[in-house]
N, C-alpha and C positions, 0 to 999 in steps of 0.2 A: 503493500499498499504505498510506502514511503517513497517508493521509486516513481510516481505518480500521484503528486499531492495535487488536490482540486484547490484553485484560486479562490481567495475570501470573498473575491467580487466576482458574480457569474457573468458581468458584463465584459470581464477581463479576458473571458474566452472569445470574443468575437476578436479578437486581434488577428488572431492564426486563422480565420475563416474567411470564404472567398465573398467578396462582396453582396452577392446575388444571395449566400446562406447568412450572412451578418443582418443585411435589410430585414429576412426572413425571422431571424430570431430575435431582433429590436421589436419586429410588431407583436409577435408571440407574448413578450415582455410586457408589450404597453397592452396589449388585451388582459393580461394577467392583472397588471396592476387596475386595469379599469375595473375588472369585474370584483377584485376587492375593495376597491370603493363603493360600489353597488351594494356588495354585504354589509359594509359599515352602515349604510344609510338605511338598509333594512335589513335589522339584523334578526336571525333565525330564530323562533321558539325553541 
């Protein structure tokens, strides 16, 4: 495990990705953040 440590910041992974894949990953992260904000506005019982 120590031979392949994960970066503390997920966005740091984008540095080694192709531009197309980087854009896709950023879009997914944006959607996840939006979903988290929606959950915050409408808490589940």
